[in-house]
VEXDREN-2710 file (C-alpha; in Angstrom, 1 decimal):
% VEXDREN-2710
k/r/px/py/pz
1/MET/151.9/55.5/182.1
2/GLN/152.2/59.2/181.5
3/LEU/154.2/59.4/184.8
4/VAL/156.3/56.4/183.7
5/GLU/157.1/58.2/180.5
6/ARG/158.2/61.3/182.5
7/GLY/160.4/59.2/184.8
8/GLN/158.3/60.0/187.9
9/LEU/157.2/56.4/188.3
10/ASP/159.1/53.2/187.8
11/LEU/157.3/50.0/186.8
12/ASP/159.6/47.7/188.9
13/ALA/160.6/49.9/191.9
14/PRO/158.9/49.0/195.2
15/ALA/155.6/50.8/195.4
16/GLY/156.4/51.5/199.0
17/GLU/158.9/54.1/197.8
18/VAL/155.9/56.2/196.6
19/CYS/153.2/55.1/199.1
20/GLU/154.5/54.5/202.6
21/GLN/151.5/52.1/203.4
22/LEU/153.0/49.6/200.8
23/THR/156.5/49.6/202.4
24/ASN/156.0/46.3/204.3
25/PRO/153.1/44.4/202.7
26/GLN/151.6/41.6/204.6
27/VAL/150.2/38.3/203.2
28/LEU/147.1/36.6/204.7
29/GLU/148.1/33.0/205.5
30/GLY/144.8/32.0/207.0
31/PHE/142.7/32.3/210.1
32/SER/143.2/31.0/213.7
33/HIS/140.7/28.7/215.4
34/ASP/138.9/31.8/216.8
35/GLY/138.7/33.4/213.4
36/GLU/141.5/35.9/213.7
37/PRO/143.5/36.6/210.6
38/ILE/147.1/35.2/210.5
39/LEU/149.5/37.6/208.6
40/ARG/153.1/37.4/207.7
41/PRO/155.5/39.7/205.8
42/ALA/155.6/39.3/202.0
43/ASN/158.7/37.8/200.5
44/ALA/158.9/40.5/197.8
45/PRO/157.8/44.1/197.4
46/VAL/154.8/45.1/195.5
47/THR/155.6/47.0/192.3
48/LEU/153.7/49.2/189.9
49/ARG/153.9/46.4/187.3
50/ASN/152.3/44.0/189.9
51/LEU/149.5/46.5/190.5
52/LEU/148.8/47.1/186.8
53/THR/148.7/43.4/186.0
54/HIS/146.7/42.3/189.0
55/THR/149.5/40.1/190.2
56/SER/150.1/42.2/193.4
57/GLY/148.1/40.0/195.7
58/PHE/145.3/42.5/196.3
59/ALA/141.9/41.0/195.8
60/TYR/138.2/42.0/195.8
61/ASP/135.9/40.4/198.4
62/ILE/133.2/39.9/195.7
63/TRP/135.4/37.1/194.2
64/ASN/137.7/36.1/197.0
65/ALA/136.3/34.2/200.1
66/ASP/139.4/34.9/202.2
67/MET/139.2/38.6/201.5
68/ALA/135.5/38.7/202.4
69/ARG/136.2/36.8/205.6
70/TYR/139.1/39.2/206.5
71/LEU/136.8/42.2/206.1
72/ASP/134.2/40.6/208.4
73/ALA/136.7/39.5/211.0
74/THR/138.4/42.9/211.3
75/GLY/135.6/45.3/210.6
76/THR/137.5/46.8/207.7
77/PRO/135.2/48.9/205.6
78/ALA/134.4/47.9/202.0
79/LEU/135.7/49.9/199.1
80/THR/132.2/51.1/198.3
81/SER/132.2/52.9/201.6
82/GLY/134.6/55.5/200.3
83/GLN/136.7/55.3/203.4
84/ARG/140.5/55.4/203.0
85/ALA/140.8/52.6/205.5
86/ALA/139.2/50.3/202.9
87/LEU/142.6/50.2/201.1
88/ASP/144.5/48.9/204.1
89/VAL/144.1/45.2/203.6
90/PRO/146.7/42.4/203.3
91/LEU/147.7/40.5/200.1
92/MET/146.1/37.2/199.4
93/PHE/149.3/35.8/197.8
94/GLU/152.9/36.7/197.2
95/PRO/153.4/39.5/194.7
96/GLY/154.0/38.2/191.2
97/SER/153.1/34.6/192.1
98/GLN/149.6/34.5/190.5
99/TRP/146.8/36.6/189.0
100/GLU/143.7/37.8/190.6
101/TYR/141.5/40.8/189.6
102/GLY/141.6/43.2/192.6
103/SER/142.1/46.5/194.3
104/GLY/145.7/47.0/193.1
105/ILE/144.5/49.6/190.7
106/ASP/143.2/51.7/193.6
107/TRP/146.7/51.8/194.9
108/VAL/147.9/52.9/191.4
109/GLY/145.5/55.9/191.9
110/GLN/147.2/56.6/195.2
111/MET/150.6/56.5/193.6
112/ILE/149.5/59.0/190.9
113/GLU/148.2/61.4/193.6
114/GLN/151.5/61.1/195.6
115/VAL/153.7/61.8/192.6
116/SER/151.5/64.5/190.9
117/GLY/150.4/66.3/194.0
118/MET/146.8/66.3/192.6
119/SER/143.7/64.4/193.4
120/LEU/143.1/61.6/190.9
121/GLY/140.1/63.4/189.4
122/LYS/142.1/66.6/188.9
123/TYR/145.0/64.7/187.3
124/PHE/142.6/63.0/184.9
125/ALA/140.9/66.3/184.0
126/GLU/144.2/68.0/183.2
127/ASN/146.1/65.1/181.6
128/LEU/143.6/62.7/180.1
129/THR/139.8/63.4/180.0
130/GLY/140.3/67.1/179.4
131/PRO/142.8/66.8/176.4
132/LEU/140.6/64.0/175.0
133/GLY/137.4/66.0/175.1
134/MET/135.7/63.6/177.5
135/ILE/133.3/66.2/178.8
136/ASP/131.0/63.8/180.6
137/THR/133.5/61.9/182.6
138/ALA/134.1/62.6/186.3
139/PHE/134.2/61.0/189.8
140/ALA/131.6/63.4/191.0
141/PRO/128.8/63.6/188.4
142/THR/127.3/66.9/187.5
143/GLU/123.5/67.5/187.7
144/SER/123.3/67.0/183.9
145/MET/125.2/63.7/184.2
146/THR/123.0/62.5/187.1
147/THR/119.7/63.2/185.2
148/ARG/121.0/61.1/182.3
149/ALA/122.4/58.2/184.3
150/ALA/121.4/54.7/183.4
151/THR/120.0/52.4/186.1
152/VAL/121.8/49.2/187.0
153/HIS/119.5/46.2/187.5
154/ALA/119.9/42.8/189.3
155/ARG/118.5/39.6/187.9
156/LEU/116.2/38.0/190.5
157/PRO/115.8/34.2/191.0
158/ASP/112.5/34.3/189.0
159/GLY/114.2/35.9/186.1
160/SER/112.8/39.4/186.6
161/LEU/115.0/42.5/187.0
162/ALA/115.1/44.9/189.9
163/PRO/116.8/48.3/190.1
164/LEU/119.9/48.5/192.3
165/ASP/120.6/51.4/194.6
166/LEU/124.3/52.1/193.9
167/THR/124.3/55.5/195.6
168/LYS/127.9/56.6/196.3
169/PRO/129.1/58.1/199.6
170/GLU/128.5/61.9/199.6
171/SER/132.0/62.7/200.9
172/PRO/134.4/59.9/199.9
173/GLU/137.8/60.1/201.5
174/PHE/139.6/59.1/198.2
175/GLU/138.9/58.8/194.5
176/PRO/139.4/55.1/193.6
177/GLY/141.7/54.3/190.7
178/GLY/140.0/50.9/190.3
179/GLY/136.5/52.2/189.6
180/GLY/134.2/55.1/190.3
181/LEU/134.3/57.3/187.2
182/HIS/130.9/58.2/185.6
183/ALA/131.0/58.5/181.9
184/THR/129.0/58.2/178.7
185/MET/129.6/55.6/176.0
186/ILE/130.6/58.5/173.7
187/ASP/133.2/59.6/176.1
188/TYR/134.6/56.1/176.7
189/SER/134.7/55.6/172.9
190/ARG/137.1/58.6/172.7
191/PHE/139.4/56.9/175.2
192/ILE/139.2/53.6/173.1
193/ARG/139.9/55.5/169.9
194/MET/143.0/57.1/171.6
195/ILE/144.4/53.7/172.5
196/LEU/143.7/52.4/169.0
197/ASN/145.4/55.4/167.5
198/ASP/148.5/54.9/169.5
199/GLY/148.0/57.5/172.1
200/GLU/146.6/60.4/170.1
201/LEU/143.1/61.6/169.3
202/ASP/142.0/64.6/167.2
203/GLY/145.4/66.2/167.5
204/SER/145.8/65.7/171.3
205/ARG/148.5/63.2/172.2
206/VAL/148.4/61.8/175.8
207/LEU/150.7/58.8/175.4
208/ALA/153.7/58.1/173.2
209/PRO/153.1/55.3/170.6
210/GLN/155.9/53.3/172.2
211/THR/154.0/53.4/175.5
212/VAL/150.8/52.2/174.0
213/ALA/152.7/49.3/172.4
214/LEU/154.3/48.5/175.7
215/MET/150.9/48.5/177.4
216/ALA/149.6/46.0/174.9
217/GLN/152.3/43.4/175.7
218/ASN/152.1/40.5/178.2
219/HIS/153.6/41.7/181.5
220/MET/152.9/38.6/183.6
221/GLY/155.1/36.1/182.0
222/GLU/153.8/32.5/182.2
223/LEU/151.0/33.4/184.6
224/ARG/147.5/33.3/183.2
225/VAL/144.2/34.9/184.0
226/ARG/141.9/32.5/185.9
227/PRO/138.1/32.4/186.5
228/LEU/136.8/34.4/189.4
229/PRO/134.3/32.4/191.5
230/THR/131.6/34.7/192.9
231/GLN/131.3/35.2/196.6
232/VAL/128.3/37.6/196.3
233/ALA/125.9/36.1/193.9
234/ALA/123.5/39.1/194.0
235/TYR/126.2/41.3/192.4
236/SER/128.2/38.9/190.2
237/ARG/128.2/35.4/188.7
238/ASP/131.4/33.5/188.3
239/ALA/133.4/35.9/186.1
240/GLU/135.7/35.3/183.1
241/PHE/136.0/37.1/179.8
242/PHE/136.6/34.7/176.9
243/PRO/136.2/31.5/179.0
244/GLY/138.4/28.6/178.1
245/SER/140.9/30.8/176.2
246/PRO/144.4/31.4/177.8
247/LYS/144.8/35.0/178.7
248/SER/147.5/37.2/180.1
249/TRP/147.6/40.9/181.2
250/GLY/149.2/44.0/179.9
251/LEU/149.4/47.5/181.4
252/SER/146.4/47.3/182.1
253/PHE/144.5/45.2/179.6
254/GLN/143.6/41.6/179.3
255/ILE/145.2/39.9/176.3
256/ASN/144.0/36.7/174.7
257/GLU/147.0/34.4/174.0
258/GLU/145.2/32.3/171.4
259/ARG/142.4/32.7/168.9
260/ALA/139.3/33.1/171.0
261/PHE/136.0/31.3/170.4
262/THR/134.7/34.6/169.0
263/GLY/137.2/34.4/166.2
264/ARG/139.4/37.3/167.4
265/PRO/143.1/36.7/166.7
266/PRO/145.7/36.2/169.5
267/GLY/147.4/39.2/171.0
268/GLN/144.3/41.5/171.1
269/LEU/143.2/43.5/174.1
270/LEU/139.9/43.0/175.9
271/LEU/137.2/44.6/173.8
272/LEU/139.8/46.2/171.5
273/ASP/141.1/44.6/168.3
274/ARG/144.3/46.5/167.3
275/SER/144.8/44.2/164.3
276/HIS/142.4/46.3/162.1
277/GLU/143.4/49.4/160.0
278/ARG/144.0/52.6/161.9
279/ASP/140.8/54.2/160.7
280/ARG/138.6/51.4/162.0
281/TRP/137.8/50.1/165.5
282/LEU/135.6/47.1/166.2
283/LEU/134.3/45.3/169.2
284/PRO/134.6/41.5/168.9
285/GLN/131.6/39.9/167.3
286/PRO/130.9/36.5/168.9
287/ASP/128.8/33.7/167.5
288/PRO/125.3/34.4/168.9
289/SER/124.9/30.7/169.9
290/LEU/128.1/30.9/171.9
291/CYS/126.9/34.1/173.5
292/ARG/123.8/32.3/174.7
293/SER/125.8/29.5/176.2
294/ALA/129.4/29.8/177.5
295/HIS/130.1/33.5/177.2
296/ALA/126.8/34.9/178.5
297/ARG/127.1/32.9/181.7
298/HIS/130.4/34.5/182.6
299/VAL/129.9/38.2/182.1
300/PRO/130.7/39.9/185.4
301/ARG/129.0/43.1/186.6
302/PHE/131.5/45.6/187.7
END
């Protein structure tokens, strides 16, 4: 959005004008009898707005069976491999035709690198995390960060927890815009406070107030966020934030369109309630009984 402010990126221009690999996007139509993917040209270009709203057609194999089958059939590496070839996958649907959480944000990272001439990590350090004082946020964690890292656990069938080995590739070929930053809760709270304070924190402005307001608007029209059925039960259950409530997507935040079962009013961003006074920021406080039932069953692990 900083680059959009500067006129270096356009929300509605074809993303292929920035990243050549997106010039002629292909849509997966299905598979042949022998399991080979059937592709066809997309009817519309992928745009930055599509990528930021998860309406581009890119999907994650963890929640999309066709994406998982495509990776298996072609031998395409997973995103967790750190290989650049992991990004070269087809769309699962026409750009702008539906919503599905997916790897489009990784392509946003590629666009930032193309336009800025920097790696994504360096761009963040100079234009976002550095100005915001997020000293413990980076793609490559320092030794100090590593020694303080929390361990992610998986829930086993018997209800017990087992630590997961989520070691990253030592020499990744790209820094993923869709995930991969290490950070502390304190650092991330600084980012949240910047958004709640309309783009500024402790005297450092990283976005114009008008840009933050634009980011908090619905940018997918009548489309709505849908549940994500798990394809890898060991890593995620069926995923949906605020299940049962109609939701749209901004640039790039989920927005609840009606009052949620937690009581949060419509028009608020996921985990951010911008309806409170400027000197307050609150996470939504759900009814504990609802947390134990509907909500708790649908919390994904990213």
